[in-house]
C-alpha positions as CSV (number, residue, x, y, z in Angstrom):
1,M,20.1,-50.0,-25.4
2,K,22.9,-47.6,-25.2
3,S,23.6,-45.0,-27.8
4,T,26.8,-46.2,-28.8
5,E,25.2,-49.7,-29.4
6,A,22.3,-48.5,-31.4
7,D,22.8,-48.8,-35.3
8,I,22.2,-45.2,-35.9
9,H,22.9,-44.0,-39.3
10,F,24.2,-40.5,-39.3
11,P,23.5,-37.9,-39.8
12,A,20.7,-37.7,-37.4
13,I,18.3,-35.3,-35.9
14,G,16.7,-34.7,-32.7
15,F,13.4,-33.3,-31.4
16,T,13.4,-32.2,-28.0
17,P,10.5,-32.2,-25.6
18,D,10.6,-28.4,-25.5
19,G,10.3,-28.1,-29.2
20,D,13.9,-27.6,-30.3
21,M,15.6,-29.5,-33.2
22,W,19.0,-30.6,-33.0
23,G,21.5,-32.0,-35.6
24,F,24.1,-34.8,-35.1
25,A,26.8,-35.5,-37.7
26,D,28.0,-38.7,-35.9
27,V,28.0,-40.6,-32.8
28,G,30.7,-38.4,-31.3
29,A,28.3,-35.5,-31.4
30,L,25.2,-37.4,-30.3
31,T,27.3,-38.4,-27.2
32,E,28.9,-35.0,-26.2
33,C,27.2,-32.1,-24.3
34,G,28.0,-29.1,-22.3
35,S,27.4,-28.7,-18.5
36,M,24.0,-26.8,-18.9
37,T,22.7,-29.5,-21.2
38,L,23.7,-32.2,-18.7
39,R,22.6,-30.3,-15.6
40,K,19.2,-29.5,-17.1
41,N,18.7,-33.0,-18.7
42,M,17.8,-31.4,-21.8
43,Q,18.2,-34.4,-23.8
44,S,16.0,-36.5,-21.8
45,G,12.7,-37.4,-23.7
46,M,14.4,-36.4,-27.0
47,E,13.4,-38.2,-30.0
48,V,16.5,-39.3,-32.1
49,I,15.8,-40.0,-35.8
50,D,18.5,-41.3,-38.2
51,S,19.0,-41.0,-41.8
52,D,16.9,-44.1,-42.6
53,G,13.9,-43.0,-40.5
54,R,14.6,-45.1,-37.6
55,R,14.1,-43.5,-34.2
56,W,14.6,-43.6,-30.6
57,V,13.7,-41.8,-27.6
58,V,16.3,-40.9,-25.0
59,R,15.2,-42.5,-21.6
60,S,18.3,-41.3,-19.5
61,I,21.7,-39.8,-19.7
62,R,24.8,-40.5,-17.9
63,R,28.0,-38.5,-17.9
64,I,31.0,-40.9,-18.4
65,G,33.9,-38.5,-18.8
66,R,35.5,-35.5,-20.5
67,N,35.0,-34.8,-24.1
68,K,38.7,-33.9,-24.7
69,P,42.0,-34.8,-23.1
70,L,42.7,-33.1,-19.9
71,L,44.7,-29.9,-21.0
72,P,42.5,-29.1,-23.9
73,W,39.5,-29.6,-21.7
74,L,40.9,-27.5,-19.0
75,F,41.5,-24.5,-21.5
76,S,38.0,-24.9,-23.2
77,R,36.7,-25.0,-19.7
78,M,37.8,-21.4,-19.1
79,L,36.4,-20.2,-22.3
80,S,33.2,-21.8,-22.7
81,G,32.5,-24.2,-19.9
82,P,33.4,-27.9,-19.8
83,G,32.3,-30.4,-22.3
84,W,31.2,-34.0,-21.3
85,R,31.0,-37.4,-22.9
86,I,27.8,-39.1,-22.2
87,E,26.0,-42.1,-22.7
88,Q,22.2,-42.2,-23.2
89,E,19.9,-45.0,-22.6
90,L,17.6,-45.3,-25.8
91,E,14.3,-47.0,-26.4
92,E,13.6,-47.8,-30.1
93,M,10.5,-46.6,-31.6
94,P,8.6,-47.4,-34.8
95,P,10.3,-45.9,-37.7
96,V,8.9,-42.8,-39.7
97,T,8.9,-41.8,-43.2
98,L,10.9,-38.8,-44.7
99,E,7.7,-37.1,-45.3
100,D,7.0,-37.3,-41.4
101,I,10.3,-35.8,-40.8
102,R,9.8,-33.0,-43.3
103,V,6.4,-32.1,-41.6
104,R,8.0,-31.9,-38.2
105,A,11.0,-30.0,-39.7
106,G,8.4,-27.7,-41.3
107,E,6.7,-27.1,-37.9
108,Y,10.0,-26.5,-36.3
109,F,10.7,-23.9,-39.2
110,E,7.4,-22.1,-38.7
111,A,7.8,-21.9,-35.0
112,N,11.5,-20.5,-35.3
113,A,11.0,-18.5,-38.5
114,D,12.3,-15.3,-36.8
115,D,15.6,-16.9,-35.9
116,L,16.0,-18.7,-39.2
117,C,14.9,-15.7,-41.5
118,P,15.3,-12.4,-39.7
119,D,13.6,-10.5,-42.6
120,G,10.3,-12.3,-41.7
121,P,7.6,-14.6,-43.3
122,Q,6.8,-12.1,-46.1
123,S,10.6,-12.3,-47.5
124,E,11.6,-14.2,-50.4
125,D,14.4,-15.8,-48.4
126,Y,11.8,-17.2,-46.0
127,K,9.7,-18.4,-48.8
128,R,12.5,-20.0,-50.7
129,L,13.9,-21.8,-47.4
130,R,10.3,-23.0,-46.4
131,S,9.9,-24.7,-49.8
132,K,13.3,-26.2,-49.7
133,V,12.5,-27.6,-46.1
134,R,9.3,-29.0,-47.4
135,G,11.0,-30.8,-50.4
136,A,14.3,-31.9,-48.7
137,K,15.2,-35.3,-50.0
138,S,17.1,-36.4,-46.9
139,V,17.9,-35.8,-43.2
140,A,21.2,-34.5,-44.2
141,K,19.6,-31.8,-46.3
142,L,17.2,-30.8,-43.4
143,R,20.2,-30.8,-41.0
144,E,22.1,-28.4,-43.5
145,L,19.0,-26.2,-44.5
146,L,18.1,-25.5,-40.9
147,G,21.7,-25.1,-39.6
148,L,21.1,-27.8,-36.9
149,D,23.8,-28.5,-34.3
150,W,24.1,-29.6,-30.7
151,F,25.1,-27.5,-27.7
152,I,28.5,-28.4,-26.6
153,A,29.3,-24.7,-25.3
154,C,26.5,-24.6,-22.7
């Protein structure tokens, strides 16, 4: 099924095959990417999990147009590279629990601790954030705590 046809309840998160974790506020964010993301097929194999724990894997991506009207698109292209509107082909997978999502988010946090907490794993900020991630009550809260986004500028 196409990403715009799936009944994804946002916000949603994505776990990429290379171990990254992305966040999507809405279907517009999910179906938008930058040139490098498209060229390197970075979303292929990404697991998308919605706010209810339903999940899909991205099987293919197809560029369908610009992400903005022509003049703003040309201007942004000069500054940061073009952005594209894409369509993903999704395959639905069995749902997961919030606990499953928290465990995976915790693994992402531990693997990226230096980027998320520059003061290191011994700092109080690190311990506080790790505790909040482990106790998050929603996908939205995990997205907020970890500062997840997607890569339109690449």
